[in-house]
Steps between C-alpha positions, in 0.01 A plus 500: 500500500724810476826514686504716810687827435692736719222748457252245643720465811543876540122553473427230757758647744393854441842627391660627179635256245851641561473428875378147435793443262755626755365256766468196282811539288741544784593869458709668773229779508237305702206689657390467859438152651122534496492591132744227403297242699176602317670465165642158576167389637324615184751315285446176693122530484496560124780245428725757338840381368770775487687548169859377532643772269315771690641359830852509355463859382367599847781322691778561251560128515367204308612232740683328216860382488675383180748213509713414199687171491694325225334162535232423761549124434860533637488406873735795568248753373195315629644509850570871471148555373350318792689737736380802296144382516506433875642841575256666253211322663609621838507856373159448335638523150414281196789372284508523122748248360681500172759251364740618234729215407778762505348678202539878515189559285282295734654664804427850354147400416445368855635818659267709275205286601579532869535875466173526302328324791663752737686241707628650826834325454689273265744222600748372241633156592808365325815617338476711185687364201718805456485621862302800379162586361453618147446871463131476413419299806719718723310806376172333581615423851609858531154633423346235735724600787440865439132435565559319828566147388752291677750255346703230674736248332584156631848455369771754401390853563404728211587871487167569675262327734564282801664161486519167691822340380612147576877476571567274203873570461588474873277196564645306205846566638389363837368189324838446332676541839267242662559242220879537515477460881300181446787358294420580144785597263364463148226734381293592198221755442171490324425866445201694362485752220802727496284818474307426818643675803391233746678229304813701469515596866444144616760353264762769586442472868562128484801500276671791681465314829654188341794721387561609864552130571738460205243309293343552164195341319572211263216581266230769473180461296181714484137468420160659546374573851268191477491133575559427133788742489666313786430169335664592169798671673557197717530267198755730345693521827497118539648467153764761569607327826458150346290392798426125512282301744688326779829686451764477767625857487384766741168648385493843357279743693284707272349831598171574318398866539137411575330205658271455201807449272652265758185288491517486123868400521436220738230369268736505204774312688254244621401432141868452422536243784693742719433505873493811723713527711700180427600596139449874509394750774286806456389810696236759409369836615162625633357209701180480304212326676496197269841397636326348800381209281825460301748206530785544558443802720664797337780707652403868444500859612180573682321824412186592700298544181157564655658744741664685208169538321331622818778746576475651149127576559579651841761730343258593214224599735696690756382859531759639745781525250584502129522151354804609299706508822401145603759243403520172693737207454395148587770247609496131400554207719712189402346158545709198413295196406540157337570623146851611599582220755836348466525126611 
């Protein structure tokens, strides 16, 4: 059986094919109510299915929103993605998702794919390695925006587009203040890659706050922004501090710049026979959902990750102003839990 065509619908409704197209594909140039009702009735009777590309051309919108994350398996990004999806659904948009593993080539290919599908907006979640886009990708975004596309970054702002930026530096400083107020005096840091802005901001915010209390870190190590990165870094830190199970000295309080790294660190120390918080204390950053099932409960900086994702979509889809002018900062909230408890 041949598929029902737009011409079939137009003939049944007694209108031109152009008129039927305007009614069914959502054009702003809609004929009178009686004509539109006849066209829709004919389409229902014949079982006509509108062409999605034709609808997009008529409406100047595809209903698609692109989301680029570094690693969807990371609870930080999966929580943001959930917020993006919820807000997109409320706006009757469909989300196209791409994971890049911080690879510029994959990121560029993903952006090109989203643009070729005429996505209404693109959300970039996560810190860029250099803090900037490469020239080729920046040029691609330039063409996209010139044709009405919207770009919003979750993380440090770019030279263009909107941004939802967590207050990484300030919140890390507040965490240090809270730990000092709780009685801690010896500190160490498990940082992330030195070319990642988020890692640098969190580390600097923490150590600068310690400096204001007349304190410095005993040891600083770094690793990948992953559970395994935290695991490896924690073993090196334990060796550098000569940590031993059941020691009598005051436990060092370690700041891991992400919760995922902190979880990896705790696993490494457990394998070494070290107990948290008896032998070593640790705090993280993000408050990822999986912490609810973790023992000991992790001291951390709470970020409203789903809200951040949703807010990025809201900024990207606003039509009353230019997204380039929209920059929002999101504060963190300190929560002290068992992992930094002093007996």
